[in-house]
C-alpha atoms as one frame of an Amber mdcrd trajectory, in Angstrom:
protein
  -4.642 -58.197 -24.790  -2.585 -55.760 -26.916  -5.793 -53.993 -27.935  -6.852
 -53.612 -24.294  -3.396 -52.289 -23.332  -3.395 -49.796 -26.204  -6.910 -48.632
 -25.303  -5.932 -48.181 -21.665  -2.837 -46.240 -22.762  -4.985 -43.915 -24.883
  -7.336 -43.282 -21.938  -4.380 -42.499 -19.653  -2.923 -40.182 -22.291  -6.272
 -38.410 -22.692  -6.613 -37.821 -18.940  -2.982 -36.658 -18.609  -3.257 -34.383
 -21.673  -6.468 -32.714 -20.435  -4.983 -32.141 -16.975  -1.799 -30.772 -18.541
  -3.681 -28.400 -20.886  -5.762 -27.069 -17.976  -2.552 -26.475 -15.997  -1.002
 -24.608 -18.972  -4.116 -22.408 -19.301  -3.939 -21.636 -15.561  -0.218 -20.931
 -15.908  -0.892 -18.581 -18.802   2.282 -19.583 -20.680   1.294 -21.466 -23.821
   4.877 -22.343 -24.700   4.389 -25.217 -22.251   2.012 -26.804 -24.765   5.223
 -28.042 -26.406   5.233 -30.599 -23.604   2.234 -32.421 -25.109   4.439 -34.486
 -27.493   6.416 -35.648 -24.449   3.205 -36.818 -22.758   2.158 -38.540 -26.011
   5.503 -40.346 -26.155   5.307 -41.404 -22.495   1.903 -43.056 -22.935   1.621
 -43.936 -26.644   4.701 -43.929 -28.895   7.344 -44.705 -26.224  10.308 -43.712
 -28.407  12.315 -42.085 -25.626  13.025 -43.459 -22.151  12.247 -40.313 -20.124
  13.048 -42.163 -16.897  16.605 -42.850 -18.083  17.787 -43.945 -14.624  15.833
 -47.192 -14.848  15.263 -49.889 -17.447  11.990 -49.617 -19.375  11.656 -53.413
 -19.618  12.609 -56.010 -17.059  13.210 -55.823 -13.319  15.382 -53.103 -11.798
  17.477 -53.631  -8.692  16.331 -52.403  -5.275  18.505 -49.264  -5.337  17.043
 -48.131  -8.671  13.502 -48.790  -7.457  14.123 -46.652  -4.342  15.770 -43.948
  -6.452  12.794 -43.946  -8.807  10.343 -43.601  -5.912  12.438 -40.787  -4.386
  12.577 -38.824  -7.651   8.816 -39.084  -8.140   8.199 -38.058  -4.504  10.445
 -34.989  -4.814   8.766 -33.909  -8.053   5.261 -34.438  -6.654   5.858 -32.678
  -3.327   7.655 -29.769  -5.025   4.751 -29.355  -7.460   2.234 -29.439  -4.587
   4.251 -26.936  -2.530   4.466 -24.472  -5.414   0.891 -24.655  -6.669  -1.348
 -25.935  -3.877  -0.161 -25.810  -0.271   2.814 -26.027   2.055   3.505 -26.556
   5.735   4.380 -23.628   7.995   5.478 -23.945  11.626   4.796 -21.108  14.093
   8.247 -20.141  15.480   7.357 -17.229  17.810   4.554 -16.044  20.063   3.619
 -12.980  18.005   0.187 -14.446  17.110  -0.752 -15.919  20.496  -3.393 -16.805
  21.565  -4.834 -17.342  18.110  -1.793 -19.316  16.947   0.701 -20.930  19.318
   4.413 -21.725  19.108   4.650 -25.256  17.710   1.478 -25.089  15.591   1.982
 -26.610  12.132  -0.269 -24.962   9.581  -1.684 -26.025   6.250  -1.041 -22.899
   4.151  -3.178 -22.694   1.024  -1.491 -21.281  -2.076  -4.808 -21.423  -3.939
  -6.501 -18.848  -1.685  -4.678 -15.818  -3.117  -3.182 -17.597  -6.127   0.126
 -19.505  -6.201   3.205 -17.413  -6.861   5.731 -18.889  -9.289   9.295 -19.123
  -7.895  11.736 -16.295  -8.622  14.568 -18.795  -8.196  13.419 -22.144  -9.634
  16.843 -23.815  -9.261  17.049 -24.761  -5.594  17.628 -27.703  -3.264  14.342
 -29.574  -2.615  12.444 -28.726   0.591  15.041 -26.183   1.784  14.041 -22.539
   2.029  17.159 -20.357   1.805  19.888 -22.391   3.563  21.140 -25.888   2.786
  20.420 -28.518   5.469  23.286 -29.192   7.902  24.937 -25.863   7.027  24.783
 -22.455   8.693  25.163 -20.054   5.803  25.282 -21.984   2.497  22.564 -20.891
   0.064  20.102 -23.590  -0.971  19.493 -21.965  -4.357  21.376 -20.585  -7.345
  20.439 -17.448  -9.255  21.517 -18.468 -12.743  17.828 -18.185 -13.635  15.849
 -15.293 -12.098  12.207 -15.159 -13.106   9.998 -12.045 -12.789   7.088 -11.955
 -10.364   4.082 -13.925 -11.590   1.021 -14.934  -9.576  -1.668 -17.271 -10.908
  -5.378 -16.815 -10.353  -6.635 -17.661  -6.867  -9.999 -18.145  -5.197 -10.141
 -14.897  -3.196  -8.451 -11.609  -2.337  -6.729 -10.666   0.920  -9.246  -9.062
   3.266  -9.187  -7.404   6.666  -8.561  -9.825   9.556  -7.174 -12.614   7.356
  -4.143 -14.378   8.776  -1.519 -14.224   6.019   1.851 -15.926   5.456   4.287
 -13.653   3.624   7.994 -13.116   2.978   9.621 -10.694   5.414   9.842  -7.376
   3.498  13.112  -6.300   5.166  14.628  -9.730   4.480  16.240  -8.676   1.194
  19.485  -8.004   3.084  20.606 -10.287   5.912  23.479 -10.428   8.384  24.154
 -14.172   8.323  25.426 -14.207  11.900  22.162 -12.542  13.066  19.509 -13.870
  10.690  16.623 -13.488  13.128  17.118  -9.707  13.255  16.317  -7.079  10.651
  19.432  -5.757   8.930  17.810  -2.343   8.548  16.856  -2.188  12.234  20.459
  -2.965  13.143  21.707  -0.232  10.791  19.262   2.278  12.275  20.283   1.416
  15.826  23.995   1.535  14.982  23.543   4.900  13.214  21.622   6.293  16.177
  24.400   5.165  18.531  26.961   6.959  16.354  24.794  10.079  16.336  24.482
  10.024  20.143  28.251   9.564  20.420  28.878  12.744  18.446  26.070  14.630
  20.174  27.810  14.240  23.521  31.251  15.030  22.148  32.847  18.168  20.768
  32.846  16.772  17.229  29.305  17.942  16.437  26.600  15.963  14.707  26.112
  15.293  11.015  23.257  14.227   8.745  21.676  10.861   9.691  22.400   9.495
   6.191  26.099   9.901   7.020  25.722   7.750  10.138  23.727   5.103   8.266
  26.453   4.860   5.624  29.078   4.570   8.352  27.000   1.874  10.091  26.675
  -0.126   6.854  30.427   0.053   6.213  31.180  -1.122   9.740  28.725  -4.038
   9.494  30.149  -5.123   6.131  33.639  -5.198   7.624  32.531  -7.177  10.682
  29.890  -9.616   9.424  28.842 -11.644   6.391  26.096  -9.790   4.501  23.843
 -11.610   2.027  21.019 -10.512  -0.261  17.978 -12.687  -0.947  15.306 -12.680
  -3.679  11.696 -12.287  -2.582  10.796 -15.991  -2.529  13.825 -16.857  -0.354
  13.181 -14.335   2.402  12.012 -15.628   5.781   8.329 -16.484   6.068   6.247
 -14.536   8.607   2.627 -14.863   9.642   0.542 -11.937  10.900  -3.020 -10.667
  10.744  -3.819  -8.332   7.856  -5.372  -5.309   9.544  -5.446  -2.961   6.535
  -5.825  -3.559   2.817  -5.122  -1.180  -0.127  -7.054   2.063   0.192  -7.736
   1.667   3.930  -6.842   4.395   6.408  -5.235   2.885   9.503  -4.866   4.535
  12.876  -3.857   3.119  16.262  -5.064   4.979  19.344  -3.870   3.796  22.761
  -3.282   0.333  21.301  -6.691   0.029  19.607  -6.698  -0.325  15.815  -9.122
   1.730  13.750  -9.706   1.083  10.047 -11.507   3.858   8.177 -12.598   5.224
  11.550 -14.068   1.921  12.831 -12.489  -0.196  15.581 -11.485  -3.641  14.332
 -10.289  -5.020  17.675 -13.830  -5.688  18.897 -14.061  -8.541  16.371 -10.996
 -10.386  17.723 -11.348 -12.539  20.840  -7.739 -13.650  21.272  -5.922 -10.310
  21.240  -3.165 -10.029  23.836  -1.832  -6.839  25.378   0.857  -6.375  27.992
  -0.652  -5.936  31.460   0.802  -5.018  34.845  -0.430  -7.406  37.541   0.104
  -6.317  41.147  -0.319  -8.685  44.081  -0.431  -8.290  47.854   3.218  -9.332
  48.028   2.666 -13.074  47.516   3.654 -14.844  44.317   1.291 -15.678  41.467
   0.474 -19.378  41.196   2.220 -20.639  38.043  -0.064 -23.662  37.750  -3.096
 -21.391  37.756  -1.482 -19.251  35.044  -0.700 -22.304  32.911  -4.355 -23.349
  33.048  -5.078 -19.982  31.428  -2.474 -20.630  28.724   0.129 -18.336  30.319
   3.559 -19.928  30.752   6.748 -19.058  32.609   8.359 -17.631  29.475   5.479
 -15.127  29.274   6.070 -13.783  32.783   8.388 -10.858  33.529   8.877 -10.051
  37.228  10.259  -6.771  38.513   9.430  -7.279  42.199   7.692  -9.777  44.464
   4.402  -7.976  43.895   4.620  -6.752  40.263   4.324  -8.904  37.143   4.169
  -8.047  33.443   2.048 -10.513  31.463   0.540 -10.644  27.941  -3.189 -11.162
  28.595  -6.398 -11.580  26.628  -9.663 -10.046  27.803 -10.640 -13.395  29.303
  -7.280 -13.678  31.083  -7.764 -10.250  32.640 -11.141 -11.248  34.050  -9.836
 -14.526  35.492  -6.644 -13.124  37.001  -8.525 -10.208  38.554 -10.399 -12.817
  40.610  -7.211 -14.335  42.066  -7.306 -13.802  45.844  -3.819 -12.281  46.034
  -4.209  -9.960  43.002  -4.680  -6.301  43.895  -4.952  -4.818  40.401  -4.597
  -5.636  36.673  -3.926  -2.683  34.371  -3.110  -2.591  30.664   0.255  -1.168
  29.647  -0.033   1.694  27.167   2.757   3.697  25.595   1.997   7.424  26.009
   0.876   9.136  22.811   3.573  11.811  23.042   6.390   9.233  23.293   8.193
   8.779  19.964   9.701   5.321  19.385  12.447   5.690  16.754  12.196   1.949
  16.001   8.632   2.443  14.727   7.960   3.088  11.027   8.812   5.410   9.303
  11.688   6.071  11.760  11.499   9.813  11.317  10.873  12.643  13.839   8.306
  14.132  11.427   6.112  11.139  12.320   6.497  10.766  16.122   4.565   7.494
  16.333   4.915   4.492  18.638   3.532   0.947  18.754   0.339   2.042  20.595
  -0.230   5.363  18.831   0.275   5.268  15.073  -1.036   7.015  11.980  -3.319
   7.926  10.365  -1.758   6.162   7.391  -3.389   5.369   4.029  -2.526   2.004
   2.453  -0.996   2.321  -1.044  -3.050   0.746  -3.847  -2.044  -0.312  -7.348
  -2.448   2.402 -10.023  -3.309   5.055  -7.407  -1.345   8.313  -7.751  -0.416
  10.376  -4.687   1.439  13.674  -4.218   4.942  13.320  -2.766   7.219  15.852
  -1.128  10.258  15.886   1.148   8.030  15.395   4.214   5.946  12.356   3.241
   8.575  10.670   1.053   9.902   8.753   4.091   6.645   6.791   4.059   7.104
   5.628   0.483  10.851   5.654  -0.191  11.289   1.913   0.338   8.276   1.181
  -1.876   9.704   3.319  -4.674  13.272   2.006  -4.458  13.232  -1.547  -3.069
   9.804  -2.952  -3.948   9.187  -1.243  -7.292  12.828  -1.009  -8.435  13.188
   2.700  -9.157  16.091   5.016  -8.434  15.320   7.981  -6.203  17.309  11.018
  -5.133  16.493  14.098  -3.089  18.428  17.197  -4.171  17.871  20.842  -3.180
  14.438  20.066  -1.789  13.267  18.265  -4.946  12.611  14.539  -5.505  13.980
  12.807  -8.602  12.693   9.356  -9.607  14.640   7.593 -12.365  16.379  10.888
 -13.048  13.195  12.921 -13.571  11.812  15.445 -11.101   8.628  14.114  -9.497
   5.898  15.573  -7.308   3.552  12.581  -7.674   3.997   8.808  -7.640   1.778
   6.026  -9.017   2.030   2.724  -7.147   2.744  -0.396  -9.169   1.443  -2.861
  -6.549  -1.056  -3.237  -3.730   0.271  -2.985  -0.170  -0.967  -4.326   3.160
  -0.417  -3.731   6.872   0.223  -6.833   9.000   0.149  -6.845  12.824   0.499
  -9.694  15.337  -2.288 -10.547  17.791   0.221 -10.457  20.658   0.375  -6.695
  20.298   3.298  -5.918  22.608   5.373  -8.900  21.493   5.269  -8.760  17.711
   7.755  -7.513  15.136   5.312  -6.376  12.469   4.340  -3.595  10.062   4.439
  -1.033  12.857   8.224  -1.461  12.768   8.991  -2.074   9.083   6.018  -0.728
   7.157   4.048  -2.095   4.240   3.887  -5.664   2.882   3.935  -5.724  -0.955
   1.519  -8.013  -2.774   4.394  -9.908  -4.420   5.599 -10.966  -0.925   2.334
 -12.774  -0.095   2.747 -16.567   0.164  -0.682 -17.858   1.146  -3.439 -18.163
   3.717  -3.298 -20.664   6.599  -6.455 -22.773   6.610  -6.088 -25.193   9.531
  -3.669 -26.576  12.136  -2.744 -30.138  11.229  -0.319 -30.657  14.132   0.433
 -28.744  17.338   3.430 -29.558  19.576   4.071 -27.829  22.900   7.856 -27.109
  23.063   7.734 -26.985  26.880   6.634 -30.639  27.194   7.961 -34.060  26.127
   6.638 -37.320  24.743   2.968 -37.617  23.820   2.297 -34.831  26.298   3.727
 -32.446  23.693   0.739 -32.937  21.399  -2.027 -30.376  21.856  -4.772 -32.758
  20.803  -7.565 -30.197  21.027  -5.912 -28.029  18.366  -5.474 -30.723  15.717
  -7.339 -29.925  12.485  -8.835 -26.756  13.955  -9.509 -23.941  11.497  -7.511
 -20.728  11.499  -8.344 -17.305  10.069
């Protein structure tokens, strides 16, 4: 019997050691091979009780058995979440009708390669805030690891749905965590500028107003900074990859001169629906997947609805509908909230670009006009210092008229085009912010319903792009 037990132990050790060595090779850090003696001791020599919370021999009490099971479960799920997949719940309608509020997604980390945590010391299963608290961090930054991504199965391509960390989430107003800190600063600064423009004080440089806005926010609210892996998770469609030239004309996206919208069936655009004065039938709208929260009414005969191409065709056939027309922002209308937030680029959400996607190791010329496109890349994402003085650009103290990108960058846009906070408003998504690719919907719950009626059975285990 002892011989059989020893032989079984050797087989278990061999399997565990091979799996561990393969993991170390994938990890690319061979210092972890020092863990092999620990595995040998667990299965063969048994000199050290590595599970010190329980007795190695004899029966443990019920509490210890439950504690042991809990510890193993936490370790296993954490390992799976880091290296293989994690759950992601759709919180907003920015990707409707492709993805719906309440969809729970299986997000593959293996698709683009798992990213090792920047902050490995954190509370299990909490993202950036401890459970049952409003503002308490779920992680400590005693150990901060550099960016490291392991090998994956594929690269990000056009039209992939991608889960990523919100690029502007490095600074957060804790009392307003769902809003971009930088968007708030820009709006506050613009308000201060307009105040002075209509007074006798006279206006000053916009950087002055941004500094004043930041000081005011710091005095009024709690401001926190977050490492990349603890920023909020977003999901959007990748419309442009490194090297692509993106342009939006009257709401239609063109990549390298070719329309990409013709490939997408579930795109939604805001439409104006006019009736003969009678109300739209809400039940009929719900059968088309349009709910009360989607409907904005300005009069008894005018409705604003996000519609797909199929929706437009169906609603146009309603007996009381007079016309259905797509809302388009005029090309000559500059939206200051749209990237890069500069009058030199008078773009809006429906008319944008052309803009070339930055690619790793590609060098571009920079000057005081185009630097607004790349300033956040240079300073925030690639950790350089930058200063503009007397019409010249200085990077890390040296005058520069070119810049070589250290990472690949992507452009992410929601399928619900007029109801999506996306790259049109905050710019590029760095490669180190990419979390993974959603592969299928494993659960879908309708927040407007209750009981078993909440489950959208037809969406369970359906694939997603």
